[in-house]
C-alpha positions in Angstrom: 23.1 -17.8 52.0 22.1 -14.9 49.7 25.0 -13.4 47.8 24.1 -9.7 48.4 27.0 -8.5 46.2 25.4 -10.4 43.3 22.1 -8.9 44.2 23.5 -5.4 44.2 25.3 -5.9 41.0 22.2 -7.2 39.2 20.1 -4.3 40.5 22.7 -1.9 39.1 22.4 -3.6 35.7 18.7 -2.9 35.7 17.3 -6.4 36.6 13.9 -6.5 38.3 13.5 -8.3 41.6 11.7 -11.4 40.1 14.6 -12.0 37.7 17.2 -11.5 40.5 15.5 -14.0 42.7 15.6 -16.6 39.9 19.4 -16.1 39.4 21.1 -19.3 40.8 24.2 -17.3 41.7 22.1 -15.2 44.1 21.3 -18.4 46.0 18.0 -17.2 47.3 15.6 -19.9 48.5 12.4 -18.4 50.0 9.8 -20.3 52.0 6.9 -21.7 50.1 4.6 -19.4 52.1 6.6 -16.3 51.1 4.6 -15.7 47.9 6.4 -14.0 45.1 10.2 -14.8 45.3 11.0 -11.3 43.9 8.8 -9.6 46.5 10.3 -11.8 49.3 13.9 -11.0 48.3 13.2 -7.3 48.1 11.6 -7.4 51.6 14.6 -9.3 53.0 16.9 -6.8 51.3 15.3 -3.9 53.1 15.0 -5.7 56.5 18.6 -6.7 56.6 19.8 -3.2 56.0 21.5 -4.1 52.7 19.8 -1.1 50.9 22.4 1.4 49.9 25.4 -0.7 50.7 28.2 -0.6 48.1 30.0 -3.6 46.8 33.5 -3.7 45.7 32.3 -3.4 42.2 30.3 -0.3 43.0 33.3 1.3 44.8 35.3 0.9 41.6 32.5 2.1 39.2 29.5 4.1 40.3 26.2 2.4 39.9 24.8 4.9 37.5 27.9 4.8 35.2 27.9 1.0 35.2 24.3 0.9 34.2 24.8 3.4 31.4 27.8 1.5 30.2 25.8 -1.8 30.1 22.9 -0.1 28.2 25.3 1.3 25.5 26.6 -2.2 24.6 25.6 -3.4 21.2 24.7 -7.0 22.0 22.9 -9.4 19.6 19.8 -9.1 21.8 19.8 -5.3 21.6 20.3 -5.5 17.8 17.3 -7.9 17.5 15.0 -5.7 19.6 15.9 -2.7 17.4 15.7 -4.3 13.9 12.7 -6.5 14.3 10.2 -3.6 14.9 12.1 -1.4 12.4 11.9 -3.9 9.5 8.4 -5.1 10.7 6.9 -1.6 10.5 8.6 -0.9 7.2 7.4 -4.2 5.8 3.8 -3.5 6.9 3.7 0.0 5.5 5.3 -1.1 2.2 2.7 -3.9 1.9 -0.2 -1.5 2.6 1.2 1.0 0.1 3.2 -0.9 -2.5 3.4 2.6 -4.1 4.9 4.9 -3.1 6.5 3.2 0.0 7.2 -0.3 -1.5 8.8 0.9 -4.8 12.4 1.2 -3.6 12.3 -2.1 -1.6 9.1 -4.1 -2.2 7.4 -5.7 0.8 7.2 -9.0 -1.1 9.6 -10.7 -1.1 12.5 -8.5 0.0 11.3 -6.8 3.2 9.5 -10.0 4.2 12.7 -12.0 3.9 14.6 -9.3 5.8 12.0 -9.4 8.6 12.3 -13.2 8.8 16.1 -12.9 9.0 16.2 -10.3 11.9 13.4 -12.2 13.7 15.6 -15.3 13.6 18.5 -13.3 14.9 16.4 -12.1 17.9 15.2 -15.6 18.7 18.7 -17.0 18.6 20.0 -14.1 20.8 17.2 -14.7 23.4 17.8 -18.5 23.3 21.6 -18.2 24.0 21.2 -15.4 26.6 22.3 -16.8 30.0 22.9 -13.6 31.9 20.8 -10.4 32.2 17.1 -10.0 31.4 15.6 -10.9 28.1 13.1 -8.1 28.4 13.7 -5.0 30.5 12.8 -1.3 30.5 15.9 -0.6 28.4 14.8 -3.1 25.7 11.3 -1.6 25.8 12.9 1.7 24.9 14.9 0.0 22.2 11.7 -1.4 20.6 10.1 2.1 20.7 13.1 3.4 18.9 12.9 0.6 16.3 9.2 1.4 15.7 9.9 5.1 15.3 12.8 4.3 12.9 10.6 2.1 10.8 8.0 4.8 10.4 10.6 7.4 9.6 12.4 5.1 7.0 9.1 4.0 5.3 7.6 7.5 5.5 10.7 9.1 4.1 10.8 6.8 1.1 7.1 7.3 0.5 7.3 11.0 0.6 10.3 11.1 -1.6 8.7 8.9 -4.2 5.4 10.8 -4.1 6.7 14.4 -3.9 9.9 14.1 -6.0 8.9 11.5 -8.6 5.1 11.8 -8.5 4.5 8.2 -7.8 0.8 7.4 -7.1 -0.7 5.7 -4.0 -1.6 2.1 -4.8 -3.2 -0.3 -2.3 -2.0 -3.9 -1.8 -2.9 -6.6 -4.3 -5.1 -8.2 -1.7 -7.5 -5.2 -2.0 -8.2 -5.9 -5.7 -11.7 -7.2 -6.6 -12.8 -9.2 -9.6 -14.3 -7.3 -12.5 -16.9 -8.5 -15.0 -14.2 -8.9 -17.6 -12.5 -12.3 -17.6 -9.1 -11.9 -15.8 -9.6 -8.2 -15.1 -9.6 -6.8 -11.6 -10.6 -3.4 -10.1 -8.0 -1.3 -8.2 -9.5 1.0 -5.6 -7.4 4.1 -6.4 -7.5 7.3 -8.3 -7.6 7.4 -12.1 -4.5 7.3 -14.2 -5.2 9.8 -17.0 -3.3 12.1 -19.3 -4.8 15.3 -20.6 -8.2 14.2 -19.3 -8.3 10.8 -21.1 -7.6 7.3 -19.8 -4.1 5.9 -20.0 -3.9 2.4 -21.4 -0.6 0.8 -20.4 0.9 -2.4 -21.7 3.9 -4.2 -20.2 5.4 -7.1 -22.2 8.0 -8.4 -24.6 8.2 -9.5 -28.3 9.8 -12.8 -27.4 7.0 -13.7 -25.1 4.3 -15.9 -26.8 1.6 -14.9 -24.3 2.3 -11.3 -25.0 2.4 -11.9 -28.8 -1.1 -13.6 -28.8 -2.5 -10.8 -26.5 -1.1 -8.0 -28.7 -3.8 -8.6 -31.3 -6.6 -7.8 -28.8 -4.9 -4.6 -27.6 -4.1 -3.5 -31.1 -7.6 -4.0 -32.3 -9.1 -2.1 -29.4 -6.7 0.8 -30.0 -7.6 1.0 -33.7 -11.3 1.4 -32.8 -10.5 4.7 -30.9 -7.8 6.2 -33.2 -6.0 5.8 -36.4 -3.0 3.7 -35.4 0.0 2.9 -37.5 2.0 1.8 -39.2 1.9 -1.5 -37.4 4.9 -3.8 -37.3 4.3 -7.5 -37.1 6.7 -10.3 -36.1 6.9 -13.6 -34.2 7.7 -14.6 -30.6 10.9 -16.3 -29.8 11.5 -19.6 -31.6 13.0 -21.3 -28.5 10.1 -20.6 -26.1 6.8 -22.4 -25.6 4.4 -21.8 -28.5 7.4 -20.8 -30.7 6.9 -18.2 -33.4 3.5 -17.0 -32.3 2.4 -14.1 -34.6 2.3 -10.7 -33.0 1.9 -6.9 -33.4 4.7 -4.9 -31.9 2.9 -2.4 -29.7 5.7 -0.1 -28.6 6.2 3.0 -30.9 2.7 3.0 -32.4 1.6 6.4 -33.7 -1.9 7.8 -33.1 -3.9 10.3 -35.0 -7.6 11.3 -35.0 -10.1 8.9 -36.4 -13.0 10.4 -38.4 -12.0 13.8 -37.1 -12.2 12.8 -33.5 -9.0 13.0 -31.4 -7.8 9.8 -29.7 -10.0 9.1 -26.6 -7.1 7.5 -24.9 -3.4 7.8 -24.2 -1.5 4.6 -24.9 1.8 3.8 -23.1 3.9 0.6 -23.8 6.9 -0.8 -22.0 7.9 -3.6 -24.4 11.2 -5.4 -24.7 12.0 -5.8 -28.4 15.5 -7.2 -27.9 14.4 -10.7 -28.8 16.4 -12.1 -25.9 14.4 -14.7 -24.1 13.4 -13.8 -20.5 14.5 -10.1 -21.0 12.0 -7.8 -19.3 11.4 -4.2 -20.4 12.3 -1.1 -18.4 9.7 1.4 -17.3 9.6 5.1 -18.3 7.7 6.6 -15.4 7.0 6.2 -11.7 3.3 5.3 -12.6 4.5 2.5 -14.9 6.9 1.2 -12.2 4.3 1.4 -9.5 1.7 -0.7 -11.3 4.2 -3.3 -12.5 5.7 -3.6 -9.0 2.3 -3.8 -7.3 0.3 -6.0 -9.5 2.2 -7.6 -12.4 3.0 -11.2 -11.7 5.0 -11.3 -14.9 4.3 -10.5 -18.6 2.0 -9.6 -20.2 0.4 -7.0 -18.0 -2.4 -4.5 -18.9 -3.7 -1.4 -17.1 -6.7 0.8 -18.1 -7.3 4.1 -16.5 -5.2 2.9 -13.5 -8.4 1.3 -12.1 -8.6 -2.1 -13.9 -5.6 -4.4 -14.4 -5.1 -7.7 -16.2 -2.0 -9.8 -15.3 -1.5 -12.6 -17.8 -2.5 -13.4 -21.3 -5.6 -12.0 -23.0 -5.5 -14.6 -25.8 -4.3 -18.2 -25.7 -1.2 -18.5 -27.9 -2.1 -22.0 -28.7 -5.2 -20.8 -30.5 -2.9 -19.0 -33.0 -0.6 -21.9 -33.6 -1.9 -22.5 -37.2 -0.4 -19.2 -38.1 2.9 -19.4 -36.3 6.3 -19.2 -37.9 6.6 -22.9 -38.5 3.5 -22.7 -40.8 5.0 -19.9 -42.9 6.1 -16.3 -42.7 2.7 -15.0 -43.7 1.1 -15.9 -40.4 1.0 -12.3 -39.0 -0.5 -10.9 -42.2 -3.2 -13.5 -42.1 -4.1 -12.8 -38.5 -4.0 -9.0 -39.2 -6.4 -9.4 -42.1 -8.8 -11.4 -40.0 -8.7 -9.0 -37.0 -9.0 -5.9 -39.2 -11.9 -7.3 -41.2 -13.5 -8.9 -38.1 -13.9 -12.2 -39.9 -12.3 -15.6 -39.9 -10.9 -17.9 -37.2 -8.2 -15.7 -35.7 -10.7 -12.9 -35.0 -12.9 -15.3 -33.1 -10.1 -15.9 -30.6 -9.3 -12.2 -30.3 -12.7 -10.4 -30.3 -13.8 -11.2 -26.7 -10.9 -9.4 -25.0 -10.7 -6.7 -27.6 -14.3 -5.8 -26.8 -13.7 -5.8 -23.1 -10.8 -3.4 -23.5 -13.0 -1.1 -25.6 -15.8 -1.3 -23.0 -13.4 -0.3 -20.2 -12.1 2.6 -22.2 -15.6 3.7 -23.0 -16.6 3.5 -19.4 -13.7 5.7 -18.3 -14.6 8.2 -21.1 -18.0 8.5 -19.4 -20.2 6.3 -21.5 -22.6 3.5 -20.5 -24.6 0.9 -22.3 -27.3 3.4 -23.2 -25.0 6.0 -24.6 -22.1 4.0 -26.1 -23.9 3.8 -29.5 -23.3 7.5 -30.0 -19.5 6.8 -29.5 -19.4 3.9 -31.9 -21.8 5.2 -34.5 -20.9 6.1 -38.0 -20.7 9.8 -37.2 -18.0 9.1 -34.6 -15.6 6.1 -34.6 -17.7 4.0 -37.1 -17.5 0.7 -35.3 -19.0 -2.4 -37.0 -22.5 -3.5 -35.7 -21.0 -6.6 -34.2 -18.3 -4.7 -32.3 -20.8 -2.1 -31.2 -23.1 -4.9 -29.9 -20.3 -6.7 -28.1 -19.0 -3.5 -26.4 -22.5 -2.5 -25.4 -23.1 -5.9 -23.8 -19.8 -5.8 -22.0 -20.3 -2.2 -20.8 -23.7 -3.1 -19.5 -22.3 -5.8 -17.3 -19.6 -3.7 -15.8 -20.5 -2.5 -12.3 
């Protein structure tokens, strides 16, 4: 026999007829020919005159008030239906725009882990739920609120970073495309410039052997566009791989015009000089933080004009092993002499990426393979014929 009091109570709690018909406590057993159990129960309910009848529960608490009270309860299920869309939308927007939205809390890995956690909470809540519907009009409203909250949270963070701190828009790492230069990738975003010239950004540390080896390519490229100095040389950490790799310390370099021409670039370096192994540098601006957060898998990391990036070493530190600290303290001066004169074995390992850096800088200064000779000629920066030839070839292959 149908427990009509139970039916009335479940209807007051917001259950639909199909879920009520399935409740074993209702004890409804329709004929096989009756079709939908929920529809059959509703028809029987109306035929037997049960509509509008009040149960003892209803006499105590009005139907509307009991339903509102049930909806206000913070159950684990309600928490899950709210937080899953909130964190999901926030994660998606932070992934699509790692800057400015993903700077405060990056999508990978933090928001992704948070989304997995709340999704597991919701799955567990639905699994253990024995009474009441797992999905109802009330839960649909909760999901809508969660989506709206996710948009508001992500949008608020993005607007604050962009308007208050001036953070740029950066697309996800998956949108990067390979460039002609080995290890370099294009970023489909606006240029990062200062006073109308490209910004060249370096992120690294003096203890890092991969940074140390790569510093020579960056240093050489910089000296071809400006008078740079005085350079400080040193070695990478003695307790890391490739211990004591010779290096140029890039942070703090001074720039002045070369051959009467002002520097055609603005160089920014975030470099840890503490010598403490595994210590990473801080960043000085939202632009630096944005690029590091979005595209740097570690150190070293290089950015030119905000539109090409290179995560990882430019030069193999193993190639400079003959000049490391174990082979004498004069290693850096030997490498410096080779790189400066563009002769000898160290230069042969450095020149390839040095020319690529110069080619990208020339490109973003507005030059191409046909016009770069006027930039590197004796009346301008006075590059060697080999360097001019190498940069011209690289520039010609850049699309």
